[in-house]
C-alpha positions in Angstrom: 135.5 74.5 122.8 133.8 75.8 119.7 136.1 77.0 116.9 136.9 80.6 116.3 134.4 82.7 114.4 134.7 82.1 110.7 136.4 78.7 111.0 134.6 75.9 109.4 134.2 72.9 111.6 135.4 69.5 110.5 132.8 66.7 110.3 133.4 63.0 110.1 130.6 60.9 108.6 130.9 57.2 109.5 129.0 54.7 107.4 129.4 57.0 104.5 128.4 54.5 101.9 125.2 53.6 103.7 121.8 54.9 102.8 121.8 57.7 105.3 125.5 58.4 105.4 125.9 58.9 101.7 122.9 61.2 101.6 124.3 63.1 104.6 127.7 63.6 102.9 125.9 65.3 99.9 123.9 67.5 102.1 126.9 68.6 104.2 128.8 69.3 101.0 125.9 71.6 99.8 126.3 73.5 103.1 130.0 74.0 102.4 131.1 71.9 105.4 134.6 70.3 105.7 133.9 66.6 105.5 135.7 63.3 105.8 133.7 60.3 104.6 134.6 57.2 106.7 133.9 53.8 105.3 135.1 50.2 105.1 134.6 50.6 101.3 136.8 53.7 100.3 136.8 52.8 96.6 133.0 52.8 96.5 132.9 56.1 98.4 135.4 57.8 96.0 133.4 56.6 93.0 130.2 58.0 94.6 131.5 61.4 95.8 134.3 62.2 93.4 137.3 64.4 94.2 135.3 66.9 96.2 135.1 64.8 99.4 138.0 63.3 101.3 137.5 59.6 101.9 139.2 57.6 104.6 139.1 53.9 105.3 137.4 53.4 108.7 136.7 50.0 110.3 135.5 49.9 113.9 137.3 46.5 114.2 140.6 47.8 112.9 142.1 50.4 115.3 144.8 51.3 112.8 142.2 53.0 110.7 140.9 55.3 113.5 143.4 58.1 113.8 143.2 59.4 110.2 139.5 59.9 110.8 139.0 61.0 114.4 142.1 63.1 115.1 140.8 65.5 112.5 137.2 65.7 113.5 135.3 68.3 115.6 131.9 66.6 115.1 131.2 62.9 114.4 128.2 61.3 112.9 128.1 57.8 114.3 126.5 54.9 112.5 126.5 51.6 114.5 126.7 48.3 112.7 123.1 47.6 111.6 121.1 44.9 113.4 124.2 43.9 115.4 123.1 42.9 119.0 126.6 43.6 120.2 127.3 46.8 118.3 128.1 48.6 121.5 131.1 46.3 122.0 132.5 47.3 118.6 131.5 51.0 118.6 132.2 52.2 122.2 136.0 51.9 122.0 135.9 53.9 118.7 133.7 56.7 120.2 135.9 56.8 123.3 138.9 57.3 121.1 137.1 60.1 119.1 136.3 61.9 122.4 139.9 61.6 123.6 141.1 62.9 120.2 139.1 66.1 120.6 135.8 65.6 119.0 133.3 67.8 120.8 129.9 66.7 119.3 128.6 63.1 118.7 125.5 62.7 116.6 124.3 59.0 116.9 122.1 57.3 114.5 120.0 55.3 117.0 116.5 53.8 116.6 112.9 54.6 117.6 112.2 53.5 121.1 115.8 52.9 122.1 115.3 55.0 125.2 112.9 52.5 126.7 115.1 49.4 126.3 118.2 49.5 128.5 119.3 46.1 127.3 119.4 47.2 123.7 122.9 47.7 122.3 121.9 51.1 120.8 120.7 52.3 124.2 124.0 51.2 125.8 125.8 53.3 123.2 123.6 56.3 124.0 124.3 55.9 127.7 128.1 55.8 127.0 127.9 58.9 124.9 125.9 60.7 127.6 128.7 59.9 130.1 131.5 61.3 128.0 130.8 65.0 128.7 130.8 66.0 125.1 127.9 67.5 123.2 125.5 64.8 121.9 122.4 64.4 119.7 120.5 61.2 119.3 118.5 60.5 116.1 115.9 57.8 116.6 114.3 57.0 113.3 111.5 54.6 112.6 111.9 52.0 109.9 113.1 53.4 106.6 110.9 53.6 103.5 114.0 52.7 101.5 113.9 49.1 102.9 111.1 48.4 100.3 113.3 49.6 97.5 116.4 47.4 98.1 117.4 43.8 98.9 115.0 40.9 99.1 111.9 43.0 99.5 112.6 45.0 96.3 113.3 41.9 94.4 110.2 40.1 95.6 108.0 43.1 94.7 109.7 43.5 91.3 109.8 39.8 90.3 106.6 38.4 91.9 104.4 41.4 92.8 104.3 40.3 96.4 106.3 40.6 99.6 106.0 38.7 102.9 106.9 39.9 106.4 105.6 38.8 109.9 104.0 42.2 110.5 100.3 41.1 110.4 98.1 44.2 110.0 100.1 46.5 112.3 100.8 50.1 111.2 104.2 51.7 110.9 105.1 55.4 110.6 107.8 54.7 108.0 110.4 57.5 107.6 112.3 58.6 104.5 116.0 58.0 105.0 116.7 61.3 103.1 114.7 63.1 105.7 116.9 61.5 108.4 120.0 62.7 106.6 118.5 66.2 106.4 118.0 66.2 110.2 121.5 64.9 110.7 122.9 67.7 108.5 121.0 70.3 110.6 122.2 68.9 113.9 125.8 68.7 112.8 125.8 72.3 111.7 124.7 73.9 115.0 125.2 73.7 118.8 121.4 74.2 119.2 120.8 70.5 119.3 123.1 69.5 122.1 121.5 67.2 124.6 118.5 66.5 122.3 117.0 63.2 121.2 114.7 63.3 118.2 112.2 60.5 117.2 112.0 60.6 113.4 108.9 59.3 111.7 106.9 59.9 108.5 103.7 61.9 108.5 101.3 58.9 109.0 101.3 55.3 110.1 100.6 52.8 107.3 99.9 49.1 107.3 101.9 46.9 104.9 98.7 46.3 102.9 98.6 50.1 102.3 102.3 50.1 101.4 101.6 47.4 98.8 98.7 49.4 97.4 100.8 52.5 97.1 103.6 50.7 95.3 101.2 48.9 93.0 99.4 52.2 92.1 102.7 53.7 91.1 103.6 50.7 89.0 100.2 50.3 87.5 100.0 46.6 88.5 98.9 44.6 91.5 101.3 44.4 94.4 100.3 42.3 97.4 101.5 42.0 101.0 101.3 38.5 102.5 101.6 38.2 106.3 104.3 35.6 107.2 105.9 34.0 110.1 109.3 34.7 111.7 110.6 31.4 110.5 109.7 32.3 107.0 111.5 35.6 107.5 114.6 33.7 108.6 114.4 31.5 105.5 114.3 34.7 103.4 117.4 36.1 105.1 119.6 32.9 104.8 120.3 33.4 101.0 121.1 37.0 101.8 123.9 35.7 104.1 122.6 37.5 107.2 124.4 36.3 110.3 122.1 34.4 112.6 122.2 37.0 115.5 121.4 39.8 113.1 118.5 37.9 111.6 117.2 37.4 115.2 117.5 41.2 115.8 115.4 41.8 112.6 112.8 39.2 113.8 112.6 41.2 117.1 112.0 44.3 115.0 109.0 42.6 113.4 107.7 41.7 116.9 107.8 45.3 117.9 105.8 46.2 114.8 103.1 43.6 115.7 103.1 45.0 119.2 102.2 48.5 117.9 105.5 50.0 119.0 106.2 51.5 115.6 102.9 53.2 114.9 103.5 56.5 116.7 103.9 59.7 114.6 106.3 62.3 116.0 106.6 66.0 115.2 110.3 66.1 115.8 111.4 65.9 112.2 109.1 68.8 111.2 110.3 70.8 114.2 113.9 70.5 113.2 113.5 71.0 109.4 110.6 73.4 109.4 108.7 71.3 106.9 106.6 68.2 106.9 108.1 64.7 106.5 108.1 63.1 103.1 105.0 61.0 102.4 105.2 57.4 101.4 103.5 58.4 98.1 106.3 60.8 97.3 108.9 58.3 98.2 107.3 55.6 95.9 107.2 58.1 93.0 110.9 58.8 93.4 111.9 55.1 93.9 109.6 53.6 91.2 112.5 52.2 89.1 113.5 49.9 92.0 110.4 47.8 91.2 110.2 48.0 87.4 110.7 44.6 85.8 113.6 44.2 83.4 112.6 44.8 79.9 109.5 46.7 80.9 
């Protein structure tokens, strides 16, 4: 049941130190929501959010951390472990416990195209949520623009002026993770989004050559994209300490790009927010420091 009039609902944000979760906490705080930030890294979260947000340790693999988070929550933003092909085995017991504890709305951070792949762990999580009987909303974003501004891609662009991925010349409607957080904040603040699934993309589909050109233009130097192979991608991920099964999932994502599955542009983000999605040019302007060489 919804709370009495005038009572602020309590929202648990899982993955609260991640790119989307941390931005979501800030947006919900701006709305005056009651928030708990759930994370395996509570010290990092406290440093990020300060005293204005209650932080709780939350680990899907440690049941003793669940109660302090879910027994309090009316709505839950669920972030599955990224690139984990068995994420449903880890997340489903937690979400079942949240429902049993009284949470009435689950907003799941899923992925573009999950609805068409029943064998995908994210789709199995969606189906489990649909069967619980609580209100649900699925957010299905395309690949984040922020991926170019962190990790091995950002370092390669910064240090070498190149990046290599097995995407060939295929186009992707990259989405700004901050826009995804804005949609999450809207869906967590209203019952109007119950039973809805939103595919979240940017305003246009770009090739990786175009991405390189936009980053290079912002930096005032040449940045190049070099098509690679999946084996070269795996070699890039090994020093990053990616588990083998997660690296294989990432390689599968690259295959979906080459197959054209990530090029569609959706109007869902604009429909929810009442504004156009962030362009890649705008993102690059905001993220420029991620690629500036030290001492420059």
